[in-house]
N, CA, C and O atoms as a Tripos MOL2 file, in Angstrom:
@<TRIPOS>MOLECULE
protein
  292   291    73     0     0
PROTEIN
NO_CHARGES

@<TRIPOS>ATOM
      1 N           0.8470   -1.1840    0.0000 N.3       1 MET1
      2 CA          0.0000    0.0000    0.0000 C.3       1 MET1
      3 C           0.8840    1.2360    0.0000 C.2       1 MET1
      4 O           1.8580    1.3030    0.7500 O.2       1 MET1
      5 N           0.5570    2.2090   -0.8300 N.am      2 ALA2
      6 CA          1.3660    3.4180   -0.9630 C.3       2 ALA2
      7 C           1.1460    4.3360    0.2310 C.2       2 ALA2
      8 O           0.0960    4.3010    0.8720 O.2       2 ALA2
      9 N           2.1510    5.1570    0.5190 N.am      3 SER3
     10 CA          1.9880    6.1280    1.5890 C.3       3 SER3
     11 C           0.9750    7.1690    1.1600 C.2       3 SER3
     12 O           0.7280    7.3400   -0.0330 O.2       3 SER3
     13 N           0.3960    7.8560    2.1020 N.am      4 ARG4
     14 CA         -0.7200    8.7400    1.7900 C.3       4 ARG4
     15 C          -0.3280    9.9670    0.9860 C.2       4 ARG4
     16 O          -1.2090   10.5770    0.3800 O.2       4 ARG4
     17 N           0.9200   10.3600    0.9410 N.am      5 ASN5
     18 CA          1.3330   11.5160    0.1650 C.3       5 ASN5
     19 C           2.0020   11.1460   -1.1430 C.2       5 ASN5
     20 O           2.4840   12.0300   -1.8510 O.2       5 ASN5
     21 N           2.0460    9.8700   -1.4860 N.am      6 SER6
     22 CA          2.6800    9.4880   -2.7430 C.3       6 SER6
     23 C           1.7540    9.8330   -3.8960 C.2       6 SER6
     24 O           0.5340    9.8720   -3.7370 O.2       6 SER6
     25 N           2.3390   10.0800   -5.0480 N.am      7 ASN7
     26 CA          1.5720   10.4450   -6.2250 C.3       7 ASN7
     27 C           1.9790    9.5100   -7.3470 C.2       7 ASN7
     28 O           3.1360    9.5090   -7.7670 O.2       7 ASN7
     29 N           1.0440    8.7200   -7.8330 N.am      8 SER8
     30 CA          1.3630    7.7520   -8.8790 C.3       8 SER8
     31 C           1.3610    8.3870  -10.2620 C.2       8 SER8
     32 O           1.7810    7.7570  -11.2330 O.2       8 SER8
     33 N           0.8940    9.6260  -10.3620 N.am      9 ASN9
     34 CA          0.9060   10.3110  -11.6480 C.3       9 ASN9
     35 C           2.2920   10.8830  -11.9050 C.2       9 ASN9
     36 O           2.9230   11.4410  -11.0070 O.2       9 ASN9
     37 N           2.7580   10.7370  -13.1390 N.am     10 SER10
     38 CA          4.0350   11.3390  -13.4850 C.3      10 SER10
     39 C           3.8090   12.3060  -14.6320 C.2      10 SER10
     40 O           3.0410   12.0290  -15.5540 O.2      10 SER10
     41 N           4.4800   13.4370  -14.5670 N.am     11 LEU11
     42 CA          4.3310   14.4610  -15.5870 C.3      11 LEU11
     43 C           5.1860   14.1230  -16.7910 C.2      11 LEU11
     44 O           6.3300   13.6900  -16.6510 O.2      11 LEU11
     45 N           4.6330   14.3210  -17.9650 N.am     12 VAL12
     46 CA          5.3940   14.1260  -19.1960 C.3      12 VAL12
     47 C           6.4740   15.2050  -19.2810 C.2      12 VAL12
     48 O           7.5940   14.9460  -19.7210 O.2      12 VAL12
     49 N           6.1180   16.4190  -18.8530 N.am     13 VAL13
     50 CA          7.0570   17.5410  -18.8210 C.3      13 VAL13
     51 C           7.2010   17.9620  -17.3550 C.2      13 VAL13
     52 O           6.3880   18.7390  -16.8550 O.2      13 VAL13
     53 N           8.2210   17.4590  -16.6670 N.am     14 PRO14
     54 CA          8.3630   17.7550  -15.2350 C.3      14 PRO14
     55 C           8.4170   19.2520  -14.9200 C.2      14 PRO14
     56 O           8.0440   19.6620  -13.8210 O.2      14 PRO14
     57 N           8.8690   20.0610  -15.8560 N.am     15 GLN15
     58 CA          8.9420   21.5070  -15.6380 C.3      15 GLN15
     59 C           7.5520   22.1270  -15.5280 C.2      15 GLN15
     60 O           7.4280   23.2750  -15.1020 O.2      15 GLN15
     61 N           6.5130   21.4010  -15.8990 N.am     16 ALA16
     62 CA          5.1460   21.9120  -15.8380 C.3      16 ALA16
     63 C           4.5660   21.8380  -14.4280 C.2      16 ALA16
     64 O           3.4560   22.3150  -14.1960 O.2      16 ALA16
     65 N           5.2820   21.2600  -13.5050 N.am     17 SER17
     66 CA          4.7800   21.0600  -12.1520 C.3      17 SER17
     67 C           4.3140   22.3670  -11.5080 C.2      17 SER17
     68 O           3.2330   22.4120  -10.9200 O.2      17 SER17
     69 N           5.1030   23.4130  -11.6090 N.am     18 GLN18
     70 CA          4.7510   24.7020  -10.9960 C.3      18 GLN18
     71 C           3.4960   25.2870  -11.6420 C.2      18 GLN18
     72 O           2.6330   25.8170  -10.9420 O.2      18 GLN18
     73 N           3.3890   25.1970  -12.9540 N.am     19 ALA19
     74 CA          2.2080   25.7200  -13.6550 C.3      19 ALA19
     75 C           0.9610   24.9450  -13.2440 C.2      19 ALA19
     76 O          -0.1020   25.5390  -13.0650 O.2      19 ALA19
     77 N           1.0750   23.6420  -13.0940 N.am     20 LEU20
     78 CA         -0.0740   22.8340  -12.6740 C.3      20 LEU20
     79 C          -0.4740   23.1500  -11.2360 C.2      20 LEU20
     80 O          -1.6610   23.1810  -10.9110 O.2      20 LEU20
     81 N           0.4990   23.3800  -10.3900 N.am     21 GLN21
     82 CA          0.2160   23.7580   -9.0020 C.3      21 GLN21
     83 C          -0.5230   25.0960   -8.9710 C.2      21 GLN21
     84 O          -1.4700   25.2660   -8.2030 O.2      21 GLN21
     85 N          -0.0910   26.0470   -9.8060 N.am     22 GLN22
     86 CA         -0.7450   27.3460   -9.8860 C.3      22 GLN22
     87 C          -2.1910   27.1850  -10.3720 C.2      22 GLN22
     88 O          -3.1020   27.8300   -9.8530 O.2      22 GLN22
     89 N          -2.3900   26.3300  -11.3610 N.am     23 LEU23
     90 CA         -3.7230   26.0650  -11.8890 C.3      23 LEU23
     91 C          -4.6130   25.4540  -10.8100 C.2      23 LEU23
     92 O          -5.7940   25.7880  -10.7160 O.2      23 LEU23
     93 N          -4.0580   24.5690  -10.0070 N.am     24 LYS24
     94 CA         -4.8100   23.9420   -8.9120 C.3      24 LYS24
     95 C          -5.2430   24.9930   -7.8910 C.2      24 LYS24
     96 O          -6.3770   24.9670   -7.4120 O.2      24 LYS24
     97 N          -4.3430   25.9120   -7.5590 N.am     25 MET25
     98 CA         -4.6710   26.9740   -6.6050 C.3      25 MET25
     99 C          -5.7330   27.9080   -7.1780 C.2      25 MET25
    100 O          -6.6470   28.3240   -6.4650 O.2      25 MET25
    101 N          -5.6150   28.2360   -8.4600 N.am     26 GLU26
    102 CA         -6.6020   29.0770   -9.1310 C.3      26 GLU26
    103 C          -7.9760   28.4090   -9.1110 C.2      26 GLU26
    104 O          -8.9850   29.0640   -8.8470 O.2      26 GLU26
    105 N          -8.0120   27.1300   -9.3840 N.am     27 ALA27
    106 CA         -9.2620   26.3790   -9.3860 C.3      27 ALA27
    107 C          -9.8850   26.3760   -7.9980 C.2      27 ALA27
    108 O         -11.0820   26.6240   -7.8500 O.2      27 ALA27
    109 N          -9.0870   26.1000   -6.9970 N.am     28 ALA28
    110 CA         -9.5970   26.0420   -5.6250 C.3      28 ALA28
    111 C         -10.1550   27.3920   -5.1990 C.2      28 ALA28
    112 O         -11.2200   27.4660   -4.5850 O.2      28 ALA28
    113 N          -9.4360   28.4550   -5.5250 N.am     29 GLN29
    114 CA         -9.8980   29.7880   -5.1580 C.3      29 GLN29
    115 C         -11.2020   30.1230   -5.8800 C.2      29 GLN29
    116 O         -12.1310   30.6570   -5.2740 O.2      29 GLN29
    117 N         -11.2680   29.8140   -7.1510 N.am     30 SER30
    118 CA        -12.4570   30.0960   -7.9470 C.3      30 SER30
    119 C         -13.6770   29.3240   -7.4410 C.2      30 SER30
    120 O         -14.7930   29.8420   -7.4520 O.2      30 SER30
    121 N         -13.4600   28.0960   -7.0020 N.am     31 LEU31
    122 CA        -14.5570   27.2360   -6.5520 C.3      31 LEU31
    123 C         -14.8260   27.3230   -5.0510 C.2      31 LEU31
    124 O         -15.8020   26.7530   -4.5640 O.2      31 LEU31
    125 N         -13.9710   28.0300   -4.3160 N.am     32 GLY32
    126 CA        -14.1450   28.1520   -2.8750 C.3      32 GLY32
    127 C         -13.7980   26.8830   -2.1160 C.2      32 GLY32
    128 O         -14.3460   26.6270   -1.0430 O.2      32 GLY32
    129 N         -12.8850   26.0840   -2.6720 N.am     33 VAL33
    130 CA        -12.4610   24.8350   -2.0360 C.3      33 VAL33
    131 C         -11.1590   25.0930   -1.2750 C.2      33 VAL33
    132 O         -10.2290   25.6990   -1.8080 O.2      33 VAL33
    133 N         -11.1030   24.6290   -0.0310 N.am     34 GLN34
    134 CA         -9.9080   24.7940    0.7880 C.3      34 GLN34
    135 C          -8.8860   23.7190    0.4410 C.2      34 GLN34
    136 O          -9.1740   22.5290    0.5720 O.2      34 GLN34
    137 N          -7.6960   24.1220    0.0010 N.am     35 ILE35
    138 CA         -6.6140   23.1850   -0.3120 C.3      35 ILE35
    139 C          -5.9430   22.7770    1.0040 C.2      35 ILE35
    140 O          -5.5450   23.6420    1.7840 O.2      35 ILE35
    141 N          -5.8130   21.4730    1.2570 N.am     36 PRO36
    142 CA         -5.1550   21.0230    2.4900 C.3      36 PRO36
    143 C          -3.6780   21.4490    2.5130 C.2      36 PRO36
    144 O          -2.9630   21.2770    1.5260 O.2      36 PRO36
    145 N          -3.2390   21.9940    3.6240 N.am     37 GLN37
    146 CA         -1.8600   22.4590    3.7470 C.3      37 GLN37
    147 C          -0.8510   21.3150    3.6390 C.2      37 GLN37
    148 O           0.2610   21.5070    3.1470 O.2      37 GLN37
    149 N          -1.2410   20.1300    4.1010 N.am     38 ASP38
    150 CA         -0.3070   19.0010    4.0880 C.3      38 ASP38
    151 C          -0.3170   18.2440    2.7580 C.2      38 ASP38
    152 O           0.4470   17.2940    2.5850 O.2      38 ASP38
    153 N          -1.1770   18.6570    1.8130 N.am     39 GLY39
    154 CA         -1.2160   18.0100    0.5020 C.3      39 GLY39
    155 C          -2.0370   16.7350    0.4580 C.2      39 GLY39
    156 O          -2.1380   16.1040   -0.5940 O.2      39 GLY39
    157 N          -2.6200   16.3480    1.5730 N.am     40 TYR40
    158 CA         -3.4310   15.1290    1.6430 C.3      40 TYR40
    159 C          -4.8810   15.4730    1.3420 C.2      40 TYR40
    160 O          -5.5010   16.2490    2.0680 O.2      40 TYR40
    161 N          -5.4210   14.9010    0.2770 N.am     41 TYR41
    162 CA         -6.7720   15.2230   -0.1580 C.3      41 TYR41
    163 C          -7.8130   14.2180    0.3270 C.2      41 TYR41
    164 O          -8.9630   14.2750   -0.1070 O.2      41 TYR41
    165 N          -7.4420   13.3110    1.2050 N.am     42 GLY42
    166 CA         -8.3590   12.2830    1.6860 C.3      42 GLY42
    167 C          -9.5460   12.8280    2.4510 C.2      42 GLY42
    168 O         -10.5800   12.1680    2.5440 O.2      42 GLY42
    169 N          -9.4110   14.0190    2.9970 N.am     43 ASN43
    170 CA        -10.5090   14.6120    3.7590 C.3      43 ASN43
    171 C         -11.3170   15.6090    2.9350 C.2      43 ASN43
    172 O         -12.2560   16.2140    3.4520 O.2      43 ASN43
    173 N         -10.9720   15.7870    1.6750 N.am     44 VAL44
    174 CA        -11.7310   16.6680    0.7850 C.3      44 VAL44
    175 C         -12.9260   15.8750    0.2620 C.2      44 VAL44
    176 O         -12.7960   14.7110   -0.1160 O.2      44 VAL44
    177 N         -14.0880   16.5200    0.2450 N.am     45 SER45
    178 CA        -15.2810   15.8010   -0.2120 C.3      45 SER45
    179 C         -15.1330   15.3850   -1.6710 C.2      45 SER45
    180 O         -14.4210   16.0240   -2.4460 O.2      45 SER45
    181 N         -15.8090   14.3190   -2.0240 N.am     46 THR46
    182 CA        -15.7800   13.8210   -3.3960 C.3      46 THR46
    183 C         -16.2770   14.8870   -4.3590 C.2      46 THR46
    184 O         -15.7300   15.0490   -5.4500 O.2      46 THR46
    185 N         -17.2940   15.6000   -3.9620 N.am     47 ARG47
    186 CA        -17.8460   16.6690   -4.8060 C.3      47 ARG47
    187 C         -16.8000   17.7540   -5.0600 C.2      47 ARG47
    188 O         -16.6260   18.1860   -6.1990 O.2      47 ARG47
    189 N         -16.1040   18.1980   -4.0120 N.am     48 ASP48
    190 CA        -15.0860   19.2400   -4.1680 C.3      48 ASP48
    191 C         -13.9190   18.7490   -5.0140 C.2      48 ASP48
    192 O         -13.4270   19.4770   -5.8770 O.2      48 ASP48
    193 N         -13.4740   17.5240   -4.7740 N.am     49 ALA49
    194 CA        -12.3650   16.9690   -5.5520 C.3      49 ALA49
    195 C         -12.7540   16.8520   -7.0270 C.2      49 ALA49
    196 O         -11.9490   17.1560   -7.9080 O.2      49 ALA49
    197 N         -13.9750   16.4150   -7.2940 N.am     50 GLY50
    198 CA        -14.4490   16.3140   -8.6640 C.3      50 GLY50
    199 C         -14.5640   17.6670   -9.3320 C.2      50 GLY50
    200 O         -14.2550   17.8120  -10.5150 O.2      50 GLY50
    201 N         -15.0090   18.6580   -8.5740 N.am     51 SER51
    202 CA        -15.1060   20.0180   -9.1080 C.3      51 SER51
    203 C         -13.7310   20.5630   -9.4680 C.2      51 SER51
    204 O         -13.5600   21.1940  -10.5110 O.2      51 SER51
    205 N         -12.7540   20.3180   -8.6030 N.am     52 LEU52
    206 CA        -11.3850   20.7620   -8.8910 C.3      52 LEU52
    207 C         -10.8500   20.0920  -10.1510 C.2      52 LEU52
    208 O         -10.3000   20.7550  -11.0310 O.2      52 LEU52
    209 N         -11.0120   18.7860  -10.2300 N.am     53 GLY53
    210 CA        -10.5300   18.0450  -11.3980 C.3      53 GLY53
    211 C         -11.2040   18.4850  -12.6770 C.2      53 GLY53
    212 O         -10.5520   18.6170  -13.7130 O.2      53 GLY53
    213 N         -12.5070   18.7150  -12.6160 N.am     54 GLY54
    214 CA        -13.2500   19.1650  -13.7850 C.3      54 GLY54
    215 C         -12.8160   20.5480  -14.2370 C.2      54 GLY54
    216 O         -12.6660   20.7990  -15.4320 O.2      54 GLY54
    217 N         -12.6140   21.4430  -13.2800 N.am     55 TYR55
    218 CA        -12.1790   22.8080  -13.5930 C.3      55 TYR55
    219 C         -10.8030   22.7970  -14.2410 C.2      55 TYR55
    220 O         -10.5710   23.4670  -15.2470 O.2      55 TYR55
    221 N          -9.8940   22.0280  -13.6530 N.am     56 ILE56
    222 CA         -8.5300   21.9520  -14.1880 C.3      56 ILE56
    223 C          -8.5400   21.3580  -15.5890 C.2      56 ILE56
    224 O          -7.8530   21.8600  -16.4790 O.2      56 ILE56
    225 N          -9.3070   20.3000  -15.7920 N.am     57 THR57
    226 CA         -9.3890   19.6770  -17.1180 C.3      57 THR57
    227 C          -9.9490   20.6610  -18.1390 C.2      57 THR57
    228 O          -9.4330   20.7640  -19.2520 O.2      57 THR57
    229 N         -10.9870   21.3740  -17.7710 N.am     58 LYS58
    230 CA        -11.5880   22.3630  -18.6680 C.3      58 LYS58
    231 C         -10.5660   23.4230  -19.0640 C.2      58 LYS58
    232 O         -10.4640   23.7810  -20.2380 O.2      58 LYS58
    233 N          -9.8120   23.9250  -18.0950 N.am     59 LYS59
    234 CA         -8.7960   24.9530  -18.3730 C.3      59 LYS59
    235 C          -7.6820   24.4000  -19.2610 C.2      59 LYS59
    236 O          -7.2250   25.0850  -20.1750 O.2      59 LYS59
    237 N          -7.2450   23.1720  -19.0010 N.am     60 LEU60
    238 CA         -6.1820   22.5800  -19.8240 C.3      60 LEU60
    239 C          -6.6460   22.3850  -21.2650 C.2      60 LEU60
    240 O          -5.8710   22.5840  -22.2010 O.2      60 LEU60
    241 N          -7.9100   21.9950  -21.4460 N.am     61 VAL61
    242 CA         -8.4540   21.8500  -22.7980 C.3      61 VAL61
    243 C          -8.5130   23.2140  -23.4820 C.2      61 VAL61
    244 O          -8.1760   23.3230  -24.6600 O.2      61 VAL61
    245 N          -8.9320   24.2440  -22.7700 N.am     62 GLN62
    246 CA         -8.9840   25.5910  -23.3440 C.3      62 GLN62
    247 C          -7.5930   26.0520  -23.7780 C.2      62 GLN62
    248 O          -7.4360   26.6210  -24.8580 O.2      62 GLN62
    249 N          -6.5980   25.8110  -22.9480 N.am     63 ILE63
    250 CA         -5.2270   26.2000  -23.2720 C.3      63 ILE63
    251 C          -4.7460   25.4600  -24.5140 C.2      63 ILE63
    252 O          -4.1480   26.0630  -25.4050 O.2      63 ILE63
    253 N          -5.0050   24.1560  -24.5760 N.am     64 ALA64
    254 CA         -4.5910   23.3560  -25.7330 C.3      64 ALA64
    255 C          -5.2970   23.8310  -26.9980 C.2      64 ALA64
    256 O          -4.6690   23.9290  -28.0520 O.2      64 ALA64
    257 N          -6.5840   24.1250  -26.9110 N.am     65 GLU65
    258 CA         -7.3190   24.6080  -28.0820 C.3      65 GLU65
    259 C          -6.7560   25.9300  -28.5790 C.2      65 GLU65
    260 O          -6.6290   26.1470  -29.7840 O.2      65 GLU65
    261 N          -6.4190   26.8130  -27.6430 N.am     66 GLN66
    262 CA         -5.8310   28.1080  -28.0220 C.3      66 GLN66
    263 C          -4.4930   27.9130  -28.7060 C.2      66 GLN66
    264 O          -4.2020   28.5740  -29.7030 O.2      66 GLN66
    265 N          -3.6780   27.0140  -28.1830 N.am     67 GLN67
    266 CA         -2.3720   26.7650  -28.7780 C.3      67 GLN67
    267 C          -2.5110   26.1400  -30.1620 C.2      67 GLN67
    268 O          -1.7600   26.4760  -31.0760 O.2      67 GLN67
    269 N          -3.4690   25.2320  -30.3140 N.am     68 LEU68
    270 CA         -3.6650   24.5860  -31.6200 C.3      68 LEU68
    271 C          -4.2020   25.5590  -32.6570 C.2      68 LEU68
    272 O          -3.9120   25.4320  -33.8460 O.2      68 LEU68
    273 N          -4.9890   26.5360  -32.2020 N.am     69 SER69
    274 CA         -5.5530   27.5050  -33.1440 C.3      69 SER69
    275 C          -4.6020   28.6580  -33.4220 C.2      69 SER69
    276 O          -4.9060   29.5390  -34.2260 O.2      69 SER69
    277 N          -3.4490   28.6540  -32.7590 N.am     70 GLY70
    278 CA         -2.4530   29.6970  -32.9790 C.3      70 GLY70
    279 C          -2.6070   30.8900  -32.0540 C.2      70 GLY70
    280 O          -1.8480   31.8540  -32.1540 O.2      70 GLY70
    281 N          -3.5890   30.8370  -31.1490 N.am     71 GLY71
    282 CA         -3.7840   31.9180  -30.1930 C.3      71 GLY71
    283 C          -2.8140   31.8010  -29.0330 C.2      71 GLY71
    284 O          -2.1020   30.8050  -28.9010 O.2      71 GLY71
    285 N          -2.7920   32.8140  -28.2050 N.am     72 THR72
    286 CA         -1.9520   32.7680  -27.0120 C.3      72 THR72
    287 C          -2.8390   32.7810  -25.7910 C.2      72 THR72
    288 O          -4.0020   33.1800  -25.8510 O.2      72 THR72
    289 N          -2.2940   32.3530  -24.7170 N.am     73 ARG73
    290 CA         -3.0540   32.2550  -23.4720 C.3      73 ARG73
    291 C          -3.2540   33.6020  -22.8650 C.2      73 ARG73
    292 O          -3.8750   33.7170  -21.8080 O.2      73 ARG73
@<TRIPOS>BOND
     1     1     2 1
     2     2     3 1
     3     3     4 2
     4     3     5 am
     5     5     6 1
     6     6     7 1
     7     7     8 2
     8     7     9 am
     9     9    10 1
    10    10    11 1
    11    11    12 2
    12    11    13 am
    13    13    14 1
    14    14    15 1
    15    15    16 2
    16    15    17 am
    17    17    18 1
    18    18    19 1
    19    19    20 2
    20    19    21 am
    21    21    22 1
    22    22    23 1
    23    23    24 2
    24    23    25 am
    25    25    26 1
    26    26    27 1
    27    27    28 2
    28    27    29 am
    29    29    30 1
    30    30    31 1
    31    31    32 2
    32    31    33 am
    33    33    34 1
    34    34    35 1
    35    35    36 2
    36    35    37 am
    37    37    38 1
    38    38    39 1
    39    39    40 2
    40    39    41 am
    41    41    42 1
    42    42    43 1
    43    43    44 2
    44    43    45 am
    45    45    46 1
    46    46    47 1
    47    47    48 2
    48    47    49 am
    49    49    50 1
    50    50    51 1
    51    51    52 2
    52    51    53 am
    53    53    54 1
    54    54    55 1
    55    55    56 2
    56    55    57 am
    57    57    58 1
    58    58    59 1
    59    59    60 2
    60    59    61 am
    61    61    62 1
    62    62    63 1
    63    63    64 2
    64    63    65 am
    65    65    66 1
    66    66    67 1
    67    67    68 2
    68    67    69 am
    69    69    70 1
    70    70    71 1
    71    71    72 2
    72    71    73 am
    73    73    74 1
    74    74    75 1
    75    75    76 2
    76    75    77 am
    77    77    78 1
    78    78    79 1
    79    79    80 2
    80    79    81 am
    81    81    82 1
    82    82    83 1
    83    83    84 2
    84    83    85 am
    85    85    86 1
    86    86    87 1
    87    87    88 2
    88    87    89 am
    89    89    90 1
    90    90    91 1
    91    91    92 2
    92    91    93 am
    93    93    94 1
    94    94    95 1
    95    95    96 2
    96    95    97 am
    97    97    98 1
    98    98    99 1
    99    99   100 2
   100    99   101 am
   101   101   102 1
   102   102   103 1
   103   103   104 2
   104   103   105 am
   105   105   106 1
   106   106   107 1
   107   107   108 2
   108   107   109 am
   109   109   110 1
   110   110   111 1
   111   111   112 2
   112   111   113 am
   113   113   114 1
   114   114   115 1
   115   115   116 2
   116   115   117 am
   117   117   118 1
   118   118   119 1
   119   119   120 2
   120   119   121 am
   121   121   122 1
   122   122   123 1
   123   123   124 2
   124   123   125 am
   125   125   126 1
   126   126   127 1
   127   127   128 2
   128   127   129 am
   129   129   130 1
   130   130   131 1
   131   131   132 2
   132   131   133 am
   133   133   134 1
   134   134   135 1
   135   135   136 2
   136   135   137 am
   137   137   138 1
   138   138   139 1
   139   139   140 2
   140   139   141 am
   141   141   142 1
   142   142   143 1
   143   143   144 2
   144   143   145 am
   145   145   146 1
   146   146   147 1
   147   147   148 2
   148   147   149 am
   149   149   150 1
   150   150   151 1
   151   151   152 2
   152   151   153 am
   153   153   154 1
   154   154   155 1
   155   155   156 2
   156   155   157 am
   157   157   158 1
   158   158   159 1
   159   159   160 2
   160   159   161 am
   161   161   162 1
   162   162   163 1
   163   163   164 2
   164   163   165 am
   165   165   166 1
   166   166   167 1
   167   167   168 2
   168   167   169 am
   169   169   170 1
   170   170   171 1
   171   171   172 2
   172   171   173 am
   173   173   174 1
   174   174   175 1
   175   175   176 2
   176   175   177 am
   177   177   178 1
   178   178   179 1
   179   179   180 2
   180   179   181 am
   181   181   182 1
   182   182   183 1
   183   183   184 2
   184   183   185 am
   185   185   186 1
   186   186   187 1
   187   187   188 2
   188   187   189 am
   189   189   190 1
   190   190   191 1
   191   191   192 2
   192   191   193 am
   193   193   194 1
   194   194   195 1
   195   195   196 2
   196   195   197 am
   197   197   198 1
   198   198   199 1
   199   199   200 2
   200   199   201 am
   201   201   202 1
   202   202   203 1
   203   203   204 2
   204   203   205 am
   205   205   206 1
   206   206   207 1
   207   207   208 2
   208   207   209 am
   209   209   210 1
   210   210   211 1
   211   211   212 2
   212   211   213 am
   213   213   214 1
   214   214   215 1
   215   215   216 2
   216   215   217 am
   217   217   218 1
   218   218   219 1
   219   219   220 2
   220   219   221 am
   221   221   222 1
   222   222   223 1
   223   223   224 2
   224   223   225 am
   225   225   226 1
   226   226   227 1
   227   227   228 2
   228   227   229 am
   229   229   230 1
   230   230   231 1
   231   231   232 2
   232   231   233 am
   233   233   234 1
   234   234   235 1
   235   235   236 2
   236   235   237 am
   237   237   238 1
   238   238   239 1
   239   239   240 2
   240   239   241 am
   241   241   242 1
   242   242   243 1
   243   243   244 2
   244   243   245 am
   245   245   246 1
   246   246   247 1
   247   247   248 2
   248   247   249 am
   249   249   250 1
   250   250   251 1
   251   251   252 2
   252   251   253 am
   253   253   254 1
   254   254   255 1
   255   255   256 2
   256   255   257 am
   257   257   258 1
   258   258   259 1
   259   259   260 2
   260   259   261 am
   261   261   262 1
   262   262   263 1
   263   263   264 2
   264   263   265 am
   265   265   266 1
   266   266   267 1
   267   267   268 2
   268   267   269 am
   269   269   270 1
   270   270   271 1
   271   271   272 2
   272   271   273 am
   273   273   274 1
   274   274   275 1
   275   275   276 2
   276   275   277 am
   277   277   278 1
   278   278   279 1
   279   279   280 2
   280   279   281 am
   281   281   282 1
   282   282   283 1
   283   283   284 2
   284   283   285 am
   285   285   286 1
   286   286   287 1
   287   287   288 2
   288   287   289 am
   289   289   290 1
   290   290   291 1
   291   291   292 2
@<TRIPOS>SUBSTRUCTURE
     1 MET1         2 RESIDUE 1 A MET
     2 ALA2         6 RESIDUE 1 A ALA
     3 SER3        10 RESIDUE 1 A SER
     4 ARG4        14 RESIDUE 1 A ARG
     5 ASN5        18 RESIDUE 1 A ASN
     6 SER6        22 RESIDUE 1 A SER
     7 ASN7        26 RESIDUE 1 A ASN
     8 SER8        30 RESIDUE 1 A SER
     9 ASN9        34 RESIDUE 1 A ASN
    10 SER10       38 RESIDUE 1 A SER
    11 LEU11       42 RESIDUE 1 A LEU
    12 VAL12       46 RESIDUE 1 A VAL
    13 VAL13       50 RESIDUE 1 A VAL
    14 PRO14       54 RESIDUE 1 A PRO
    15 GLN15       58 RESIDUE 1 A GLN
    16 ALA16       62 RESIDUE 1 A ALA
    17 SER17       66 RESIDUE 1 A SER
    18 GLN18       70 RESIDUE 1 A GLN
    19 ALA19       74 RESIDUE 1 A ALA
    20 LEU20       78 RESIDUE 1 A LEU
    21 GLN21       82 RESIDUE 1 A GLN
    22 GLN22       86 RESIDUE 1 A GLN
    23 LEU23       90 RESIDUE 1 A LEU
    24 LYS24       94 RESIDUE 1 A LYS
    25 MET25       98 RESIDUE 1 A MET
    26 GLU26      102 RESIDUE 1 A GLU
    27 ALA27      106 RESIDUE 1 A ALA
    28 ALA28      110 RESIDUE 1 A ALA
    29 GLN29      114 RESIDUE 1 A GLN
    30 SER30      118 RESIDUE 1 A SER
    31 LEU31      122 RESIDUE 1 A LEU
    32 GLY32      126 RESIDUE 1 A GLY
    33 VAL33      130 RESIDUE 1 A VAL
    34 GLN34      134 RESIDUE 1 A GLN
    35 ILE35      138 RESIDUE 1 A ILE
    36 PRO36      142 RESIDUE 1 A PRO
    37 GLN37      146 RESIDUE 1 A GLN
    38 ASP38      150 RESIDUE 1 A ASP
    39 GLY39      154 RESIDUE 1 A GLY
    40 TYR40      158 RESIDUE 1 A TYR
    41 TYR41      162 RESIDUE 1 A TYR
    42 GLY42      166 RESIDUE 1 A GLY
    43 ASN43      170 RESIDUE 1 A ASN
    44 VAL44      174 RESIDUE 1 A VAL
    45 SER45      178 RESIDUE 1 A SER
    46 THR46      182 RESIDUE 1 A THR
    47 ARG47      186 RESIDUE 1 A ARG
    48 ASP48      190 RESIDUE 1 A ASP
    49 ALA49      194 RESIDUE 1 A ALA
    50 GLY50      198 RESIDUE 1 A GLY
    51 SER51      202 RESIDUE 1 A SER
    52 LEU52      206 RESIDUE 1 A LEU
    53 GLY53      210 RESIDUE 1 A GLY
    54 GLY54      214 RESIDUE 1 A GLY
    55 TYR55      218 RESIDUE 1 A TYR
    56 ILE56      222 RESIDUE 1 A ILE
    57 THR57      226 RESIDUE 1 A THR
    58 LYS58      230 RESIDUE 1 A LYS
    59 LYS59      234 RESIDUE 1 A LYS
    60 LEU60      238 RESIDUE 1 A LEU
    61 VAL61      242 RESIDUE 1 A VAL
    62 GLN62      246 RESIDUE 1 A GLN
    63 ILE63      250 RESIDUE 1 A ILE
    64 ALA64      254 RESIDUE 1 A ALA
    65 GLU65      258 RESIDUE 1 A GLU
    66 GLN66      262 RESIDUE 1 A GLN
    67 GLN67      266 RESIDUE 1 A GLN
    68 LEU68      270 RESIDUE 1 A LEU
    69 SER69      274 RESIDUE 1 A SER
    70 GLY70      278 RESIDUE 1 A GLY
    71 GLY71      282 RESIDUE 1 A GLY
    72 THR72      286 RESIDUE 1 A THR
    73 ARG73      290 RESIDUE 1 A ARG
């Protein structure tokens, strides 16, 4: 069994870690979800976690669409 702070996801571009963290904070602030200080999301409600994931996915798709269409972020 993995430790509670381990992350099985690996980034294709490790340098994107900071940008993804910023996006997560932006999503949480926009949705009014409190980000756990210790990084453990086990106590975050399923609804809040799903909202965060959905928001982040939506933003990443928007960014990709803009890049594919030649626009800038």
